[in-house]
N, CA and C of each residue as an Amber inpcrd file, in Angstrom:
protein
   288
 -70.2550000  13.1270000 -24.7370000 -71.0600000  12.6990000 -25.8780000
 -72.0980000  11.6810000 -25.4150000 -73.3390000  11.9220000 -25.7460000
 -74.4110000  11.0000000 -25.3830000 -74.3910000   9.7730000 -26.2900000
 -74.5980000   8.6170000 -25.6860000 -74.6640000   7.3790000 -26.4430000
 -76.1140000   7.1030000 -26.8050000 -76.3960000   6.9810000 -28.1000000
 -77.7410000   6.6710000 -28.5770000 -77.8100000   5.1840000 -28.8770000
 -78.8390000   4.5250000 -28.3160000 -79.0840000   3.1040000 -28.5940000
 -80.5110000   2.9550000 -29.0960000 -80.6630000   2.2930000 -30.2330000
 -81.9950000   1.9790000 -30.7400000 -82.4390000   0.6990000 -30.0540000
 -83.5610000   0.7590000 -29.3570000 -84.0780000  -0.3940000 -28.6280000
 -85.1160000  -1.1500000 -29.4480000 -85.8960000  -0.4400000 -30.2440000
 -86.8660000  -1.0430000 -31.1640000 -87.2170000   0.0140000 -32.2030000
 -87.3550000  -0.4210000 -33.4530000 -87.6630000   0.5600000 -34.4950000
 -88.4570000  -0.0550000 -35.6380000 -89.4220000   0.6950000 -36.0950000
 -90.1330000   0.4590000 -37.3450000 -90.2580000   1.8470000 -37.9580000
 -89.1160000   2.3380000 -38.4680000 -89.0430000   3.7150000 -38.9480000
 -87.8390000   3.8210000 -39.8790000 -87.9830000   4.5420000 -41.0040000
 -86.8390000   4.7340000 -41.9000000 -85.6790000   5.4460000 -41.1960000
 -84.4770000   5.1550000 -41.6410000 -83.2760000   5.7200000 -41.0390000
 -83.2460000   7.2360000 -40.9990000 -83.7280000   7.8880000 -42.0670000
 -83.6840000   9.3560000 -42.0900000 -84.5780000   9.9570000 -41.0060000
 -85.6970000   9.2830000 -40.7070000 -86.5800000   9.7740000 -39.6450000
 -85.9620000   9.5020000 -38.2730000 -85.2940000   8.3710000 -38.1290000
 -84.5970000   8.0750000 -36.8750000 -83.5420000   9.1460000 -36.6120000
 -82.7490000   9.4620000 -37.6430000 -81.7060000  10.4840000 -37.4960000
 -82.3260000  11.8290000 -37.1140000 -83.4840000  12.1420000 -37.6820000
 -84.1920000  13.3810000 -37.3560000 -84.5800000  13.3930000 -35.8720000
 -85.0830000  12.2650000 -35.3800000 -85.4620000  12.1640000 -33.9590000
 -84.2430000  12.3460000 -33.0550000 -83.1230000  11.7280000 -33.4200000
 -81.9070000  11.8490000 -32.6060000 -81.4390000  13.3030000 -32.5660000
 -81.4360000  13.9700000 -33.7380000 -81.0100000  15.3780000 -33.8010000
 -81.9290000  16.2700000 -32.9710000 -83.2290000  16.0500000 -33.1020000
 -84.2010000  16.8670000 -32.3630000 -84.0320000  16.6730000 -30.8550000
 -83.8480000  15.4330000 -30.4250000 -83.6490000  15.1520000 -28.9980000
 -82.3710000  15.8210000 -28.4970000 -81.2960000  15.7110000 -29.2690000
 -80.0180000  16.3250000 -28.8860000 -80.1440000  17.8380000 -28.8120000
 -80.7640000  18.4460000 -29.8100000 -80.9470000  19.8980000 -29.8330000
 -81.7550000  20.3620000 -28.6250000 -82.8080000  19.6210000 -28.3020000
 -83.6300000  19.9720000 -27.1420000 -82.8160000  19.8700000 -25.8600000
 -82.0730000  18.7800000 -25.7040000 -81.2300000  18.6180000 -24.5070000
 -80.2380000  19.7640000 -24.3740000 -79.6020000  20.1140000 -25.4900000
 -78.5900000  21.1720000 -25.4730000 -79.1900000  22.5450000 -25.1750000
 -80.4750000  22.7430000 -25.5080000 -81.0930000  24.0610000 -25.3410000
 -81.6740000  24.2890000 -23.9440000 -81.8320000  23.2310000 -23.1770000
 -82.4590000  23.3560000 -21.8600000 -81.4360000  23.6550000 -20.7720000
 -81.7170000  24.6620000 -19.9570000 -80.8550000  24.9240000 -18.8090000
 -81.0470000  23.8290000 -17.7670000 -82.3100000  23.4280000 -17.5680000
 -82.6370000  22.3450000 -16.6470000 -83.4790000  21.3400000 -17.4170000
 -83.1040000  20.0650000 -17.3810000 -83.8100000  19.0510000 -18.1610000
 -85.2690000  18.9220000 -17.7440000 -86.1390000  18.7880000 -18.7380000
 -87.5700000  18.5660000 -18.5190000 -88.0410000  17.5060000 -19.5100000
 -88.4650000  16.3480000 -19.0060000 -88.9380000  15.2870000 -19.9000000
 -90.1890000  15.7400000 -20.6540000 -91.0220000  16.5440000 -20.0070000
 -92.2340000  17.0540000 -20.6530000 -91.8770000  17.9580000 -21.8310000
 -90.8800000  18.8190000 -21.6480000 -90.4340000  19.7180000 -22.7130000
 -89.8480000  18.9090000 -23.8700000 -89.0630000  17.8940000 -23.5530000
 -88.4720000  17.0320000 -24.5810000 -89.5760000  16.3510000 -25.3900000
 -90.5580000  15.7640000 -24.7110000 -91.6600000  15.0740000 -25.3900000
 -92.4430000  16.0500000 -26.2730000 -92.7180000  17.2440000 -25.7440000
 -93.4480000  18.2610000 -26.5010000 -92.7010000  18.6290000 -27.7780000
 -91.3920000  18.8770000 -27.6670000 -90.6040000  19.2800000 -28.8360000
 -90.5620000  18.1950000 -29.9040000 -90.3570000  16.9490000 -29.4910000
 -90.3200000  15.8590000 -30.4710000 -91.6790000  15.6920000 -31.1470000
 -92.7470000  15.7080000 -30.3770000 -94.0930000  15.5760000 -30.9500000
 -94.3710000  16.6990000 -31.9480000 -94.0910000  17.9300000 -31.5430000
 -94.3370000  19.0980000 -32.3940000 -93.5270000  19.0040000 -33.6930000
 -92.2630000  18.6450000 -33.5760000 -91.3850000  18.5370000 -34.7420000
 -91.8720000  17.4570000 -35.7100000 -92.2860000  16.3140000 -35.1810000
 -92.7270000  15.2230000 -36.0450000 -94.1290000  15.4680000 -36.6020000
 -95.0160000  16.0960000 -35.8500000 -96.3240000  16.4890000 -36.3950000
 -96.1270000  17.4360000 -37.5820000 -95.2140000  18.3920000 -37.4170000
 -94.9420000  19.3790000 -38.4600000 -94.2970000  18.7260000 -39.6910000
 -93.3480000  17.8460000 -39.4700000 -92.5920000  17.2680000 -40.5780000
 -93.2400000  16.0760000 -41.2610000 -94.0350000  15.3020000 -40.5120000
 -94.5600000  14.0440000 -41.0510000 -96.0680000  13.9000000 -40.8590000
 -96.7480000  14.9690000 -40.4790000 -98.2000000  14.9460000 -40.2970000
 -98.6020000  14.3570000 -38.9570000 -99.8120000  14.7030000 -38.4970000
-100.2880000  14.1990000 -37.1980000-100.7020000  12.7280000 -37.3030000
-100.8130000  12.0450000 -36.2480000-100.7390000  12.4530000 -34.8670000
 -99.6220000  11.6550000 -34.1890000 -98.5430000  12.3580000 -33.8530000
 -97.3990000  11.7530000 -33.1780000 -97.5800000  11.8400000 -31.6730000
 -97.0050000  10.8730000 -30.9810000 -97.0390000  10.8150000 -29.5190000
 -95.6180000  10.5530000 -29.0480000 -95.2650000  11.1130000 -27.9010000
 -93.9110000  10.9370000 -27.3940000 -93.9430000  10.7910000 -25.8760000
 -93.2230000   9.7970000 -25.3990000 -93.0790000   9.5540000 -23.9610000
 -91.5890000   9.5840000 -23.6590000 -91.2120000  10.3510000 -22.6500000
 -89.8040000  10.5080000 -22.2860000 -89.6460000  10.2680000 -20.7930000
 -88.6600000   9.4820000 -20.4170000 -88.4060000   9.2540000 -19.0010000
 -87.3300000   8.2170000 -18.7840000 -87.1770000   7.8260000 -17.5340000
 -86.1660000   6.8190000 -17.2050000 -86.8000000   5.4970000 -16.8050000
 -88.1170000   5.4990000 -16.5660000 -88.7930000   4.2620000 -16.1830000
 -90.2790000   4.3640000 -16.5100000 -90.7120000   3.6140000 -17.5020000
 -92.1340000   3.5860000 -17.8410000 -92.4330000   2.3110000 -18.6140000
 -93.6650000   1.8870000 -18.5410000 -94.1300000   0.7630000 -19.3350000
 -95.0240000   1.2990000 -20.4360000 -95.1370000   0.5420000 -21.5120000
 -96.0090000   0.9860000 -22.5930000 -96.4830000  -0.2050000 -23.4120000
 -97.6070000  -0.0180000 -24.0520000 -98.1350000  -0.9750000 -25.0110000
 -98.9530000  -0.1390000 -25.9770000 -98.4500000   0.0520000 -27.1910000
 -99.0860000   0.9810000 -28.1180000 -99.3200000   0.3330000 -29.4780000
-100.2710000   0.8860000 -30.1960000-100.4900000   0.5500000 -31.5990000
-100.0130000   1.7490000 -32.4000000 -99.2320000   1.4910000 -33.4430000
 -98.6660000   2.5910000 -34.2180000 -98.8980000   2.3820000 -35.7040000
 -98.8120000   3.4610000 -36.4470000 -98.8810000   3.3890000 -37.8990000
 -97.6080000   2.7270000 -38.4140000 -97.7310000   1.9580000 -39.4860000
 -96.5850000   1.2610000 -40.0670000 -95.4850000   2.2570000 -40.4300000
 -94.2520000   1.9350000 -40.0480000 -93.1050000   2.7760000 -40.3610000
 -92.9560000   3.9980000 -39.4810000 -93.7020000   4.0460000 -38.3890000
 -93.7210000   5.2590000 -37.5530000 -93.5740000   4.9320000 -36.0720000
 -92.5530000   4.1660000 -35.7240000 -92.3230000   3.7920000 -34.3230000
 -90.8270000   3.7870000 -34.0480000 -90.4300000   4.4270000 -32.9530000
 -89.0270000   4.4340000 -32.5520000 -88.9360000   4.4730000 -31.0320000
 -88.1590000   3.5540000 -30.4950000 -87.8790000   3.5170000 -29.0560000
 -86.3700000   3.5070000 -28.9250000 -85.8250000   4.5650000 -28.3330000
 -84.3710000   4.6720000 -28.2220000 -83.9800000   5.2880000 -26.8920000
 -82.7010000   5.1560000 -26.5830000 -82.1880000   5.7610000 -25.3580000
 -81.0200000   6.6770000 -25.6910000 -80.8730000   7.6790000 -24.8580000
 -79.7060000   8.5640000 -24.8840000 -79.1700000   8.5170000 -23.4650000
 -78.0980000   7.7700000 -23.2710000 -77.5820000   7.4610000 -21.9460000
 -78.6990000   6.8390000 -21.1050000 -79.1200000   7.4650000 -20.0090000
 -80.1460000   6.8700000 -19.1370000 -81.5540000   7.4200000 -19.4000000
 -81.7070000   8.1500000 -20.4920000 -82.9880000   8.7250000 -20.8760000
 -83.6090000   7.8720000 -21.9860000 -84.8730000   7.4880000 -21.8050000
 -85.5580000   6.6350000 -22.7770000 -86.6610000   7.4280000 -23.4700000
 -86.7480000   7.2600000 -24.7960000 -87.6910000   8.0320000 -25.6010000
 -88.4820000   7.0900000 -26.5010000 -89.8000000   7.1730000 -26.3910000
 -90.7120000   6.4010000 -27.2240000 -91.4650000   7.4000000 -28.0990000
 -91.3400000   7.2410000 -29.4140000 -91.9540000   8.1560000 -30.3730000
 -92.7320000   7.3240000 -31.3800000 -94.0300000   7.6200000 -31.5340000
 -94.8270000   6.8340000 -32.4750000 -95.9920000   7.6590000 -33.0060000
 -96.4890000   7.2320000 -34.1530000 -97.5930000   7.9220000 -34.8120000
 -98.8110000   7.0120000 -34.8400000 -99.9810000   7.6150000 -34.6640000
-101.2380000   6.8860000 -34.8130000-102.0640000   7.5570000 -35.9020000
-102.9320000   6.7940000 -36.4900000-103.7920000   7.3050000 -37.5510000
-104.8300000   8.2520000 -36.9560000-105.0770000   9.3370000 -37.6570000
-106.1000000  10.2930000 -37.2440000-107.3630000   9.9680000 -38.0250000
-108.4280000   9.7100000 -37.3120000-109.7020000   9.4120000 -37.9720000
-110.4810000  10.6980000 -38.2020000-111.1210000  10.7550000 -39.3260000
-111.9570000  11.9050000 -39.6550000-113.2030000  11.9040000 -38.7780000
-113.5850000  13.0780000 -38.3180000-114.7980000  13.1900000 -37.5020000
-115.9430000  13.7830000 -38.3090000-115.7590000  13.8790000 -39.6280000
-116.8160000  14.4500000 -40.4610000-117.9870000  13.4780000 -40.5860000
-119.1990000  14.0110000 -40.7290000-120.3780000  13.1380000 -40.8490000
-120.3440000  12.3510000 -42.1530000-121.0000000  11.2110000 -42.1790000
-121.0020000  10.3320000 -43.3630000-121.9670000  10.8170000 -44.3910000
C-alpha cells in the first residue's frame, strides 16, 4: 500500500481525493513507471474535470516556484514519488 502524504495544499478535499485516485490508477495501469505519463494523466484528468489550465510535475527530486489559482494547488507524495499539481488562469487572446 502506498503512503500518501500531503506536503502543501490549497485545494478542497474532494479534489485532493480525486488527485490521489488518479495517481494511484495511473501507477496501477503502468507496466513500467513513467513520470511523464503520470503527469500527462493528472493534467488531462484535471483539465477535463475542473477546466484548463492545469500543470503537473512528477519526480523524486525537483525545485519549483509557481503562481497558482486560488484553491487549485496540491503538492503530495506517494512513497518516494512527489507530485505537484496546480492550475493557472488562462488569459483570453481575443482582440479588445
